[in-house]
One Martini backbone bead per residue (centre of mass of N, CA, C, O) as a GRO file, in nm:
protein
  457
    1UNK     BB    1   0.463  -5.867 -10.670
    2UNK     BB    2   0.134  -5.858 -10.698
    3UNK     BB    3  -0.138  -6.001 -10.780
    4UNK     BB    4  -0.381  -6.003 -10.981
    5UNK     BB    5  -0.722  -5.890 -10.967
    6UNK     BB    6  -1.035  -6.077 -10.995
    7UNK     BB    7  -1.375  -5.978 -11.023
    8UNK     BB    8  -1.688  -6.118 -10.944
    9UNK     BB    9  -1.993  -5.998 -11.091
   10UNK     BB   10  -2.350  -5.980 -10.993
   11UNK     BB   11  -2.629  -6.124 -10.979
   12UNK     BB   12  -2.810  -6.348 -10.857
   13UNK     BB   13  -2.770  -6.657 -11.004
   14UNK     BB   14  -2.543  -6.649 -11.264
   15UNK     BB   15  -2.254  -6.816 -11.188
   16UNK     BB   16  -2.006  -6.719 -11.019
   17UNK     BB   17  -1.917  -6.976 -10.850
   18UNK     BB   18  -1.877  -7.161 -11.087
   19UNK     BB   19  -1.657  -6.993 -11.225
   20UNK     BB   20  -1.466  -6.983 -10.990
   21UNK     BB   21  -1.416  -7.300 -10.982
   22UNK     BB   22  -1.310  -7.318 -11.264
   23UNK     BB   23  -1.060  -7.130 -11.232
   24UNK     BB   24  -0.953  -7.276 -10.958
   25UNK     BB   25  -0.986  -7.597 -10.992
   26UNK     BB   26  -1.211  -7.584 -10.758
   27UNK     BB   27  -1.426  -7.642 -10.472
   28UNK     BB   28  -1.465  -7.342 -10.304
   29UNK     BB   29  -1.742  -7.267 -10.372
   30UNK     BB   30  -2.069  -7.231 -10.306
   31UNK     BB   31  -2.320  -7.422 -10.472
   32UNK     BB   32  -2.653  -7.296 -10.550
   33UNK     BB   33  -2.985  -7.236 -10.642
   34UNK     BB   34  -2.983  -7.030 -10.430
   35UNK     BB   35  -3.006  -6.721 -10.390
   36UNK     BB   36  -2.738  -6.585 -10.191
   37UNK     BB   37  -2.506  -6.782 -10.104
   38UNK     BB   38  -2.298  -6.557 -10.160
   39UNK     BB   39  -2.169  -6.303  -9.929
   40UNK     BB   40  -1.872  -6.320  -9.931
   41UNK     BB   41  -1.567  -6.290 -10.001
   42UNK     BB   42  -1.368  -6.490 -10.235
   43UNK     BB   43  -1.045  -6.635 -10.245
   44UNK     BB   44  -0.815  -6.721 -10.515
   45UNK     BB   45  -0.593  -6.898 -10.710
   46UNK     BB   46  -0.442  -6.869 -11.038
   47UNK     BB   47  -0.378  -7.005 -11.385
   48UNK     BB   48  -0.254  -6.863 -11.715
   49UNK     BB   49  -0.006  -6.888 -11.910
   50UNK     BB   50   0.193  -6.838 -11.648
   51UNK     BB   51  -0.032  -6.663 -11.495
   52UNK     BB   52  -0.079  -6.514 -11.200
   53UNK     BB   53  -0.392  -6.499 -11.002
   54UNK     BB   54  -0.678  -6.345 -10.846
   55UNK     BB   55  -0.987  -6.446 -10.717
   56UNK     BB   56  -1.328  -6.290 -10.665
   57UNK     BB   57  -1.596  -6.368 -10.489
   58UNK     BB   58  -1.931  -6.254 -10.482
   59UNK     BB   59  -2.207  -6.122 -10.391
   60UNK     BB   60  -2.507  -6.059 -10.499
   61UNK     BB   61  -2.623  -5.795 -10.688
   62UNK     BB   62  -2.943  -5.616 -10.588
   63UNK     BB   63  -3.054  -5.298 -10.647
   64UNK     BB   64  -3.382  -5.359 -10.622
   65UNK     BB   65  -3.302  -5.436 -10.319
   66UNK     BB   66  -3.400  -5.416  -9.984
   67UNK     BB   67  -3.455  -5.499  -9.667
   68UNK     BB   68  -3.784  -5.430  -9.730
   69UNK     BB   69  -3.798  -5.541  -9.997
   70UNK     BB   70  -3.817  -5.666 -10.332
   71UNK     BB   71  -3.731  -5.901 -10.560
   72UNK     BB   72  -3.718  -6.085 -10.843
   73UNK     BB   73  -3.593  -6.293 -10.643
   74UNK     BB   74  -3.599  -6.527 -10.407
   75UNK     BB   75  -3.448  -6.555 -10.117
   76UNK     BB   76  -3.325  -6.677  -9.868
   77UNK     BB   77  -3.335  -6.717  -9.563
   78UNK     BB   78  -3.231  -6.402  -9.428
   79UNK     BB   79  -3.111  -6.236  -9.676
   80UNK     BB   80  -3.235  -5.943  -9.642
   81UNK     BB   81  -3.021  -5.863  -9.412
   82UNK     BB   82  -2.769  -5.857  -9.638
   83UNK     BB   83  -2.792  -5.670  -9.896
   84UNK     BB   84  -2.613  -5.423  -9.820
   85UNK     BB   85  -2.352  -5.580  -9.748
   86UNK     BB   86  -2.313  -5.730 -10.016
   87UNK     BB   87  -2.277  -5.475 -10.177
   88UNK     BB   88  -2.024  -5.368 -10.025
   89UNK     BB   89  -1.844  -5.600 -10.076
   90UNK     BB   90  -1.840  -5.588 -10.387
   91UNK     BB   91  -1.731  -5.298 -10.399
   92UNK     BB   92  -1.459  -5.362 -10.277
   93UNK     BB   93  -1.371  -5.564 -10.494
   94UNK     BB   94  -1.370  -5.368 -10.718
   95UNK     BB   95  -1.163  -5.162 -10.604
   96UNK     BB   96  -0.928  -5.406 -10.596
   97UNK     BB   97  -0.926  -5.443 -10.905
   98UNK     BB   98  -0.782  -5.530 -11.231
   99UNK     BB   99  -1.044  -5.703 -11.302
  100UNK     BB  100  -1.373  -5.748 -11.449
  101UNK     BB  101  -1.649  -5.983 -11.413
  102UNK     BB  102  -1.949  -5.942 -11.582
  103UNK     BB  103  -2.229  -6.134 -11.490
  104UNK     BB  104  -2.466  -6.305 -11.698
  105UNK     BB  105  -2.783  -6.429 -11.820
  106UNK     BB  106  -2.892  -6.597 -12.104
  107UNK     BB  107  -3.173  -6.703 -12.009
  108UNK     BB  108  -3.286  -6.418 -11.894
  109UNK     BB  109  -3.139  -6.183 -11.982
  110UNK     BB  110  -3.207  -5.865 -11.972
  111UNK     BB  111  -3.199  -5.667 -11.673
  112UNK     BB  112  -3.239  -5.417 -11.440
  113UNK     BB  113  -3.001  -5.520 -11.266
  114UNK     BB  114  -2.789  -5.505 -11.482
  115UNK     BB  115  -2.808  -5.199 -11.535
  116UNK     BB  116  -2.726  -5.119 -11.240
  117UNK     BB  117  -2.451  -5.249 -11.232
  118UNK     BB  118  -2.333  -5.093 -11.469
  119UNK     BB  119  -2.345  -4.827 -11.315
  120UNK     BB  120  -2.160  -4.911 -11.074
  121UNK     BB  121  -1.909  -4.961 -11.253
  122UNK     BB  122  -1.891  -4.668 -11.377
  123UNK     BB  123  -1.859  -4.527 -11.097
  124UNK     BB  124  -1.582  -4.665 -11.022
  125UNK     BB  125  -1.419  -4.560 -11.250
  126UNK     BB  126  -1.461  -4.254 -11.183
  127UNK     BB  127  -1.312  -4.288 -10.883
  128UNK     BB  128  -1.024  -4.324 -11.029
  129UNK     BB  129  -0.786  -4.125 -10.941
  130UNK     BB  130  -0.497  -4.162 -11.126
  131UNK     BB  131  -0.606  -4.448 -11.225
  132UNK     BB  132  -0.647  -4.710 -11.389
  133UNK     BB  133  -0.884  -4.877 -11.531
  134UNK     BB  134  -1.058  -5.153 -11.501
  135UNK     BB  135  -1.138  -5.393 -11.692
  136UNK     BB  136  -1.444  -5.505 -11.857
  137UNK     BB  137  -1.609  -5.819 -11.866
  138UNK     BB  138  -1.861  -5.963 -12.050
  139UNK     BB  139  -2.043  -6.242 -11.910
  140UNK     BB  140  -2.218  -6.503 -12.068
  141UNK     BB  141  -2.397  -6.718 -11.911
  142UNK     BB  142  -2.554  -7.011 -12.003
  143UNK     BB  143  -2.430  -7.081 -12.304
  144UNK     BB  144  -2.525  -7.412 -12.392
  145UNK     BB  145  -2.598  -7.314 -12.682
  146UNK     BB  146  -2.640  -7.176 -12.989
  147UNK     BB  147  -2.885  -6.989 -12.932
  148UNK     BB  148  -2.753  -6.841 -12.683
  149UNK     BB  149  -2.499  -6.746 -12.828
  150UNK     BB  150  -2.657  -6.570 -13.043
  151UNK     BB  151  -2.795  -6.383 -12.810
  152UNK     BB  152  -2.558  -6.216 -12.682
  153UNK     BB  153  -2.597  -5.937 -12.827
  154UNK     BB  154  -2.812  -5.797 -12.631
  155UNK     BB  155  -2.574  -5.701 -12.426
  156UNK     BB  156  -2.487  -5.434 -12.560
  157UNK     BB  157  -2.689  -5.241 -12.400
  158UNK     BB  158  -2.495  -5.208 -12.143
  159UNK     BB  159  -2.212  -5.078 -12.233
  160UNK     BB  160  -1.963  -5.335 -12.194
  161UNK     BB  161  -1.920  -5.455 -12.460
  162UNK     BB  162  -1.809  -5.748 -12.547
  163UNK     BB  163  -1.940  -6.049 -12.538
  164UNK     BB  164  -1.886  -6.363 -12.341
  165UNK     BB  165  -1.974  -6.674 -12.424
  166UNK     BB  166  -2.061  -6.917 -12.166
  167UNK     BB  167  -1.989  -7.221 -11.968
  168UNK     BB  168  -1.926  -7.295 -11.647
  169UNK     BB  169  -2.024  -7.589 -11.625
  170UNK     BB  170  -1.874  -7.699 -11.920
  171UNK     BB  171  -1.633  -7.481 -12.027
  172UNK     BB  172  -1.726  -7.306 -12.245
  173UNK     BB  173  -1.534  -7.020 -12.341
  174UNK     BB  174  -1.298  -6.991 -12.118
  175UNK     BB  175  -1.037  -6.951 -12.287
  176UNK     BB  176  -1.108  -6.679 -12.413
  177UNK     BB  177  -1.144  -6.525 -12.151
  178UNK     BB  178  -0.874  -6.561 -12.033
  179UNK     BB  179  -0.703  -6.433 -12.266
  180UNK     BB  180  -0.822  -6.156 -12.236
  181UNK     BB  181  -0.762  -6.079 -11.921
  182UNK     BB  182  -0.469  -6.161 -11.901
  183UNK     BB  183  -0.361  -5.960 -12.135
  184UNK     BB  184  -0.427  -5.699 -11.944
  185UNK     BB  185  -0.183  -5.749 -11.789
  186UNK     BB  186   0.093  -5.590 -11.616
  187UNK     BB  187   0.384  -5.766 -11.619
  188UNK     BB  188   0.688  -5.776 -11.381
  189UNK     BB  189   0.743  -6.074 -11.313
  190UNK     BB  190   0.747  -6.324 -11.092
  191UNK     BB  191   0.575  -6.516 -10.883
  192UNK     BB  192   0.537  -6.581 -10.558
  193UNK     BB  193   0.504  -6.791 -10.322
  194UNK     BB  194   0.294  -6.838 -10.065
  195UNK     BB  195   0.445  -6.755  -9.729
  196UNK     BB  196   0.239  -6.718  -9.542
  197UNK     BB  197   0.072  -6.698  -9.241
  198UNK     BB  198  -0.176  -6.937  -9.159
  199UNK     BB  199  -0.488  -6.834  -9.020
  200UNK     BB  200  -0.749  -6.990  -8.846
  201UNK     BB  201  -1.098  -6.920  -8.783
  202UNK     BB  202  -1.270  -7.112  -8.530
  203UNK     BB  203  -1.598  -7.253  -8.464
  204UNK     BB  204  -1.885  -7.195  -8.369
  205UNK     BB  205  -2.156  -7.046  -8.408
  206UNK     BB  206  -2.160  -6.719  -8.289
  207UNK     BB  207  -1.853  -6.640  -8.147
  208UNK     BB  208  -1.690  -6.410  -8.328
  209UNK     BB  209  -1.508  -6.439  -8.596
  210UNK     BB  210  -1.570  -6.184  -8.767
  211UNK     BB  211  -1.526  -5.975  -8.554
  212UNK     BB  212  -1.223  -6.046  -8.515
  213UNK     BB  213  -1.132  -5.982  -8.798
  214UNK     BB  214  -1.220  -5.682  -8.810
  215UNK     BB  215  -1.048  -5.600  -8.566
  216UNK     BB  216  -0.774  -5.683  -8.688
  217UNK     BB  217  -0.812  -5.497  -8.956
  218UNK     BB  218  -0.995  -5.226  -8.924
  219UNK     BB  219  -1.246  -5.358  -9.088
  220UNK     BB  220  -1.516  -5.452  -9.305
  221UNK     BB  221  -1.462  -5.762  -9.435
  222UNK     BB  222  -1.684  -5.902  -9.269
  223UNK     BB  223  -1.979  -6.029  -9.207
  224UNK     BB  224  -2.188  -5.913  -8.942
  225UNK     BB  225  -2.401  -6.120  -8.723
  226UNK     BB  226  -2.632  -6.260  -8.496
  227UNK     BB  227  -2.661  -6.475  -8.719
  228UNK     BB  228  -2.625  -6.773  -8.767
  229UNK     BB  229  -2.427  -6.844  -9.066
  230UNK     BB  230  -2.311  -6.613  -9.236
  231UNK     BB  231  -2.058  -6.768  -9.282
  232UNK     BB  232  -1.987  -7.002  -9.557
  233UNK     BB  233  -1.700  -6.926  -9.624
  234UNK     BB  234  -1.362  -6.942  -9.673
  235UNK     BB  235  -1.191  -6.635  -9.591
  236UNK     BB  236  -0.933  -6.450  -9.738
  237UNK     BB  237  -0.685  -6.250  -9.562
  238UNK     BB  238  -0.444  -5.993  -9.616
  239UNK     BB  239  -0.151  -5.920  -9.412
  240UNK     BB  240   0.067  -5.692  -9.224
  241UNK     BB  241   0.277  -5.795  -8.934
  242UNK     BB  242   0.569  -5.692  -8.858
  243UNK     BB  243   0.678  -5.805  -9.155
  244UNK     BB  244   0.438  -6.012  -9.165
  245UNK     BB  245   0.280  -6.249  -9.349
  246UNK     BB  246  -0.075  -6.278  -9.353
  247UNK     BB  247  -0.341  -6.532  -9.340
  248UNK     BB  248  -0.680  -6.491  -9.292
  249UNK     BB  249  -0.932  -6.738  -9.188
  250UNK     BB  250  -1.263  -6.735  -9.237
  251UNK     BB  251  -1.528  -6.929  -9.098
  252UNK     BB  252  -1.759  -7.152  -9.056
  253UNK     BB  253  -1.964  -7.285  -8.847
  254UNK     BB  254  -1.957  -7.568  -8.624
  255UNK     BB  255  -2.173  -7.815  -8.601
  256UNK     BB  256  -2.335  -8.064  -8.522
  257UNK     BB  257  -2.368  -8.317  -8.722
  258UNK     BB  258  -2.693  -8.353  -8.682
  259UNK     BB  259  -2.731  -8.020  -8.757
  260UNK     BB  260  -2.646  -8.043  -9.040
  261UNK     BB  261  -2.734  -7.924  -9.323
  262UNK     BB  262  -2.804  -7.989  -9.624
  263UNK     BB  263  -2.580  -7.857  -9.863
  264UNK     BB  264  -2.462  -7.565  -9.794
  265UNK     BB  265  -2.365  -7.626  -9.502
  266UNK     BB  266  -2.204  -7.879  -9.566
  267UNK     BB  267  -1.995  -7.740  -9.744
  268UNK     BB  268  -1.905  -7.530  -9.528
  269UNK     BB  269  -1.776  -7.739  -9.338
  270UNK     BB  270  -1.574  -7.852  -9.535
  271UNK     BB  271  -1.431  -7.578  -9.580
  272UNK     BB  272  -1.331  -7.562  -9.294
  273UNK     BB  273  -1.154  -7.815  -9.291
  274UNK     BB  274  -0.974  -7.717  -9.526
  275UNK     BB  275  -0.864  -7.470  -9.378
  276UNK     BB  276  -0.720  -7.623  -9.156
  277UNK     BB  277  -0.532  -7.775  -9.340
  278UNK     BB  278  -0.387  -7.499  -9.471
  279UNK     BB  279  -0.311  -7.429  -9.194
  280UNK     BB  280  -0.101  -7.375  -8.897
  281UNK     BB  281  -0.310  -7.194  -8.732
  282UNK     BB  282  -0.561  -7.202  -8.477
  283UNK     BB  283  -0.848  -7.018  -8.380
  284UNK     BB  284  -1.030  -7.103  -8.097
  285UNK     BB  285  -1.354  -7.010  -8.054
  286UNK     BB  286  -1.513  -6.913  -7.750
  287UNK     BB  287  -1.796  -6.867  -7.533
  288UNK     BB  288  -1.810  -6.721  -7.223
  289UNK     BB  289  -2.137  -6.730  -7.192
  290UNK     BB  290  -2.077  -7.039  -7.262
  291UNK     BB  291  -2.046  -7.339  -7.196
  292UNK     BB  292  -1.853  -7.581  -7.256
  293UNK     BB  293  -1.869  -7.786  -7.521
  294UNK     BB  294  -1.836  -8.073  -7.705
  295UNK     BB  295  -1.791  -7.917  -7.977
  296UNK     BB  296  -1.527  -7.775  -7.888
  297UNK     BB  297  -1.371  -8.041  -7.853
  298UNK     BB  298  -1.410  -8.154  -8.143
  299UNK     BB  299  -1.262  -7.931  -8.291
  300UNK     BB  300  -0.995  -7.956  -8.146
  301UNK     BB  301  -0.956  -8.253  -8.241
  302UNK     BB  302  -0.936  -8.187  -8.544
  303UNK     BB  303  -0.689  -7.996  -8.525
  304UNK     BB  304  -0.499  -8.225  -8.412
  305UNK     BB  305  -0.547  -8.443  -8.632
  306UNK     BB  306  -0.407  -8.220  -8.838
  307UNK     BB  307  -0.151  -8.097  -8.699
  308UNK     BB  308  -0.232  -7.825  -8.551
  309UNK     BB  309  -0.212  -7.524  -8.419
  310UNK     BB  310  -0.316  -7.366  -8.095
  311UNK     BB  311  -0.558  -7.105  -7.996
  312UNK     BB  312  -0.745  -7.013  -7.727
  313UNK     BB  313  -1.040  -6.804  -7.762
  314UNK     BB  314  -1.206  -6.600  -7.535
  315UNK     BB  315  -1.502  -6.467  -7.589
  316UNK     BB  316  -1.692  -6.223  -7.438
  317UNK     BB  317  -1.567  -6.118  -7.161
  318UNK     BB  318  -1.751  -5.863  -7.110
  319UNK     BB  319  -2.016  -6.051  -7.028
  320UNK     BB  320  -1.865  -6.106  -6.752
  321UNK     BB  321  -1.880  -6.151  -6.428
  322UNK     BB  322  -1.625  -6.018  -6.212
  323UNK     BB  323  -1.337  -6.111  -6.039
  324UNK     BB  324  -1.022  -6.206  -5.915
  325UNK     BB  325  -1.115  -6.539  -5.994
  326UNK     BB  326  -1.240  -6.583  -6.278
  327UNK     BB  327  -1.010  -6.657  -6.471
  328UNK     BB  328  -0.900  -6.900  -6.309
  329UNK     BB  329  -1.165  -7.062  -6.314
  330UNK     BB  330  -1.188  -7.075  -6.625
  331UNK     BB  331  -0.923  -7.210  -6.677
  332UNK     BB  332  -0.973  -7.470  -6.522
  333UNK     BB  333  -1.222  -7.549  -6.694
  334UNK     BB  334  -1.073  -7.565  -6.969
  335UNK     BB  335  -0.849  -7.772  -6.882
  336UNK     BB  336  -1.046  -7.997  -6.825
  337UNK     BB  337  -1.206  -8.006  -7.108
  338UNK     BB  338  -0.895  -7.972  -7.241
  339UNK     BB  339  -0.685  -8.218  -7.137
  340UNK     BB  340  -0.545  -8.268  -7.440
  341UNK     BB  341  -0.440  -7.935  -7.410
  342UNK     BB  342  -0.188  -7.830  -7.212
  343UNK     BB  343  -0.021  -7.652  -7.439
  344UNK     BB  344  -0.241  -7.437  -7.470
  345UNK     BB  345  -0.319  -7.121  -7.519
  346UNK     BB  346  -0.489  -6.849  -7.339
  347UNK     BB  347  -0.752  -6.608  -7.440
  348UNK     BB  348  -0.908  -6.306  -7.318
  349UNK     BB  349  -1.171  -6.150  -7.507
  350UNK     BB  350  -1.307  -5.867  -7.701
  351UNK     BB  351  -1.430  -5.799  -8.021
  352UNK     BB  352  -1.609  -5.560  -7.952
  353UNK     BB  353  -1.396  -5.378  -7.756
  354UNK     BB  354  -1.080  -5.492  -7.788
  355UNK     BB  355  -0.997  -5.679  -7.564
  356UNK     BB  356  -0.681  -5.822  -7.625
  357UNK     BB  357  -0.659  -5.830  -7.945
  358UNK     BB  358  -0.341  -5.754  -7.952
  359UNK     BB  359  -0.257  -6.063  -7.870
  360UNK     BB  360  -0.326  -6.259  -8.094
  361UNK     BB  361  -0.103  -6.244  -8.318
  362UNK     BB  362   0.148  -6.275  -8.136
  363UNK     BB  363   0.064  -6.561  -8.041
  364UNK     BB  364   0.046  -6.697  -8.316
  365UNK     BB  365   0.346  -6.638  -8.391
  366UNK     BB  366   0.468  -6.792  -8.155
  367UNK     BB  367   0.354  -7.063  -8.231
  368UNK     BB  368   0.482  -7.080  -8.508
  369UNK     BB  369   0.775  -7.087  -8.408
  370UNK     BB  370   0.744  -7.345  -8.247
  371UNK     BB  371   0.673  -7.514  -8.494
  372UNK     BB  372   0.966  -7.450  -8.638
  373UNK     BB  373   1.130  -7.587  -8.436
  374UNK     BB  374   1.466  -7.727  -8.391
  375UNK     BB  375   1.634  -8.017  -8.279
  376UNK     BB  376   1.895  -8.143  -8.185
  377UNK     BB  377   2.017  -8.464  -8.140
  378UNK     BB  378   2.155  -8.405  -7.864
  379UNK     BB  379   1.916  -8.276  -7.712
  380UNK     BB  380   1.718  -8.508  -7.750
  381UNK     BB  381   1.882  -8.739  -7.619
  382UNK     BB  382   1.900  -8.614  -7.334
  383UNK     BB  383   1.603  -8.628  -7.281
  384UNK     BB  384   1.568  -8.937  -7.314
  385UNK     BB  385   1.775  -9.034  -7.103
  386UNK     BB  386   1.628  -8.901  -6.859
  387UNK     BB  387   1.360  -9.044  -6.894
  388UNK     BB  388   1.460  -9.336  -6.862
  389UNK     BB  389   1.595  -9.289  -6.574
  390UNK     BB  390   1.328  -9.207  -6.440
  391UNK     BB  391   1.139  -9.393  -6.656
  392UNK     BB  392   1.107  -9.676  -6.740
  393UNK     BB  393   0.989  -9.904  -6.937
  394UNK     BB  394   0.758 -10.125  -6.944
  395UNK     BB  395   0.711 -10.456  -6.946
  396UNK     BB  396   0.655 -10.713  -7.206
  397UNK     BB  397   0.691 -11.035  -7.198
  398UNK     BB  398   0.993 -10.978  -7.083
  399UNK     BB  399   1.007 -10.697  -7.237
  400UNK     BB  400   1.189 -10.391  -7.319
  401UNK     BB  401   1.199 -10.079  -7.391
  402UNK     BB  402   1.431  -9.940  -7.633
  403UNK     BB  403   1.620  -9.638  -7.674
  404UNK     BB  404   1.876  -9.539  -7.879
  405UNK     BB  405   1.760  -9.301  -8.070
  406UNK     BB  406   1.697  -8.947  -8.175
  407UNK     BB  407   1.519  -8.744  -8.431
  408UNK     BB  408   1.455  -8.470  -8.623
  409UNK     BB  409   1.279  -8.475  -8.941
  410UNK     BB  410   1.067  -8.240  -8.871
  411UNK     BB  411   0.845  -7.969  -8.934
  412UNK     BB  412   0.534  -7.883  -8.959
  413UNK     BB  413   0.538  -8.070  -8.759
  414UNK     BB  414   0.688  -8.189  -8.502
  415UNK     BB  415   0.917  -8.475  -8.584
  416UNK     BB  416   0.999  -8.781  -8.422
  417UNK     BB  417   1.264  -9.028  -8.444
  418UNK     BB  418   1.264  -9.352  -8.298
  419UNK     BB  419   1.495  -9.589  -8.204
  420UNK     BB  420   1.408  -9.931  -8.152
  421UNK     BB  421   1.359 -10.267  -8.065
  422UNK     BB  422   1.015 -10.237  -8.026
  423UNK     BB  423   0.728 -10.072  -8.096
  424UNK     BB  424   0.513 -10.255  -7.949
  425UNK     BB  425   0.619 -10.171  -7.646
  426UNK     BB  426   0.486  -9.881  -7.689
  427UNK     BB  427   0.291  -9.727  -7.502
  428UNK     BB  428   0.104  -9.447  -7.506
  429UNK     BB  429   0.176  -9.349  -7.217
  430UNK     BB  430   0.485  -9.342  -7.275
  431UNK     BB  431   0.469  -9.136  -7.504
  432UNK     BB  432   0.347  -8.916  -7.332
  433UNK     BB  433   0.588  -8.897  -7.143
  434UNK     BB  434   0.792  -8.811  -7.348
  435UNK     BB  435   0.650  -8.552  -7.443
  436UNK     BB  436   0.657  -8.417  -7.165
  437UNK     BB  437   0.965  -8.407  -7.140
  438UNK     BB  438   1.018  -8.232  -7.389
  439UNK     BB  439   0.834  -7.981  -7.289
  440UNK     BB  440   1.001  -7.905  -7.042
  441UNK     BB  441   1.232  -7.781  -7.239
  442UNK     BB  442   1.029  -7.783  -7.508
  443UNK     BB  443   0.714  -7.664  -7.545
  444UNK     BB  444   0.565  -7.624  -7.808
  445UNK     BB  445   0.345  -7.403  -7.835
  446UNK     BB  446   0.035  -7.516  -7.937
  447UNK     BB  447   0.188  -7.799  -8.042
  448UNK     BB  448   0.200  -8.085  -8.186
  449UNK     BB  449   0.350  -8.408  -8.136
  450UNK     BB  450   0.548  -8.635  -8.320
  451UNK     BB  451   0.589  -8.992  -8.275
  452UNK     BB  452   0.827  -9.214  -8.431
  453UNK     BB  453   0.859  -9.568  -8.436
  454UNK     BB  454   1.166  -9.760  -8.502
  455UNK     BB  455   1.330 -10.029  -8.601
  456UNK     BB  456   1.646 -10.135  -8.550
  457UNK     BB  457   1.882 -10.292  -8.778
   0.00000   0.00000   0.00000
């Protein structure tokens, strides 16, 4: 069975992301004093008393503000453009939830926005025809002292039941809250570990990562905007494709290091790197309308340094004037600029029109299969013997590298242990030659190969 889902909702800057990080026991959500920092839904797994569940952080709902209006609190620059979409994202999370944590601020007291959100929650409960209503837990955050905890009774006027005073920052009251909503789940059986294929969508800002995610899903799961930097967190989305469980991870755009602003953007980029680390395959999006930049190569280099598989996806192909040679010419350009990734497949798509988007997931899954492939010791040693016969290792100081035998010790990524007379004799160019000889028979499409040399005793 699927894990119960807990949605965190509330107006901006009441501490939803702080509580999210507390429940997840990691700093997964970007936390900042600027209201409106969390824009997309953010999901993570958590456990309490042996019960596994998923938590969804959402963008703050401020029903008192429209795209042209003014809110009670000033949002960060450009946030007004996202008000409607943030509200829609939060409402989707509410509709998916098995329990809802309605978070308010003990320091601010009851506000008109809190009353409006309470109305939204009641409306969603009424829309669940034939399904049990998800319980709503009123969480009074920032109750950091006895006075604020005693004033939590004022929130009874929202009509959301008993308030739970907590401090997400300091952790007080969290245990009682967890005990309350976890006991509301009707569980039958143990949860299985997430074994889905994890695919991260990465690239520079505004190359179409969220547009591709939405096209793959067939729904508006991530906020899409022409303004760079819309996606700030790494957002997990689960789907099933031809009986294969997949987790798509939409990430924030990675700008040049010198252009990364301190604060929220810095944490967002770190979150993207963490997303790459937990993925198996990365879809590296580049903009066909813009010449390949050094930053694209830097991102590709980070993916390979993390030993992850790669598919290079050239987006916005519909915006390029083309003739019969355009794709071949662009392919040669990409291969030249990414000459350290000759084994990586290229796809030319348009997330806007849907052109060739249907090829993205099949290619990613094919690369994942290659990543998990294992060679028998006999096959590997046949390749190594032919390589040495074709091109013996150059000698150094009168000694020559000898490879006695090799074996694949793991996959994900493919790792080969070679027993030699002296690992110091293996120049990196000869190791590259050996890798290329292995790929001639077993391509390991899109996947880096790790060679480990060990002295035979």
